[in-house]
Each structure stands twice: as C-alpha cells, then as structure tokens.
N, C-alpha and C positions, 0 to 999 in steps of 0.2 A: 670796556676799556681794559687794555692789557696792563699787566703788572710785571715787575721784575721778580723772578724766582730763581732759587738755587736748589738743585737736587744733588745730594751726595749719596752715592750708592756704592756698595761693596760687593764685588764679584768673588766667587770661590777662587782660592789660590792655586788649585790644581788644574785650572784651565790653561791651555797654551796661549801664547802671545797672539796667535792668529784668531783664536776664538774670542779673546778679550777685545781685539780690534773690531770683530764682527758684532759683538754685543754693544760696544760704544756706538757704532754706526747704526745699529738697529734702533736704539733708543733715540738717537738724534733724528732719524728718519720718521719715527712715530710722531715726534713733536712737529717736525717740519710739514708733514702731510696734513696735520690738523691746524696749520696756520701759525705756529709759533716761530719766533726768530731766535736762533741759537746765537748767543753773544760770545761764549767762550766755553771750551771743554778742556779740562785739565786731567791728565792721567797721573795720579799721585803715586802710583807704584804699589808694590806689595809691602804690607805692614802687619805687624803682630796685633791681634785683636786684644782688647782689654779683658775679655772673657770669651769662653768657647761658645760658638753659635753653630748649631747643627753639626757638631763634631769637627768644626773647623777652628784652627788656632790662628790662621793668617788669612788675609783677604787683600784683594786688589781694589784700591780706592779710586773712584772716579767722581769728579765734580763738574756739573754742568750749570752754567748761568745762561738764562734765556728770558725772553719776554713772551708772555702768553696770557691766555684767558684761563680762568679757573677750571672750566670743563675740559680743557686740553690736558691739564695735569692729571685729572681723574683717569683719562685714557692711558697715560704713561704709567701711572702707579698701578693700574690694573695689570698691564703687561709685565711689570716687574714682580708683582705679587704672584703671578702664575708661572713665572720663570724659575727654572731649577738653578740657573747660574747666579742669580742675585741672592745674597745672604740677607742684606738689610738695605733700606733706603730711607731717606728723609728729605722732604721738600719744605723749604721755608720761603715766605714772601719777604723780599728785601724792601727796605724803605727807600724812597727816592733820595738821591745824594743831597746832602745838606748845602753844598755849594750852589746847586740849582735853586733850592728854596731861598737862600740868602739873596740871590740875584733877583728873583721875582719880588721879594719884599723890598729890595732897594729901589726897584722901578715904581712901586706903588706909592 
C-alpha cells in the first residue's frame, strides 16, 4: 500500500540553474519509473545553511511530495547518496490528512 512521503533535499549552490532543473527532473524521473506518483515539487531557492556542509555555506532547497512504496524511496535515496550535487536529503512519511479520517469516523 502506498504512503504519502516528503523528501527535502539540498543541492550545491554553485550549480547553474539549468543543472538544478536537470537534477530535479532526474529525481522525479527515478520515482516515476519505479511507480511513484509525484504530487508536488517546490523549488524553494538558494538559502544560507545553518552550518557548513562539505565546505558549502549555501544550498538550493527542493521539496518533493509524492505517493510511493517504501522500496521506491530506497532507490531514490541511493541515487542522492551517490550524487555529487546533493549535499543533504531527508525523507519523512506524512500522516493521512485528519479531515479524511474525521469523515471516515463520521460515516461509521
């Protein structure tokens, strides 16, 4: 059964806009080829990091919300871990919306 997930990742700030767009497309494609459904991708822009990571003081933040199986996330995270353009990434499982839960309880 698929779950809702959110992956936030930080790309190096010295990458050009075209390379950033290619990286976003690459990670979306990895998920889609493995059966995930992309719900939303937000390009949050360049921001200063709280602390230096790999000699980088700034990074380009990207947020992806999608519906997928757990094994599909492992493939995505492996690609990010092996990539030189990704500084950090974090994937969290989102809870189902409370509005939907309340509607189901009201019907019962």
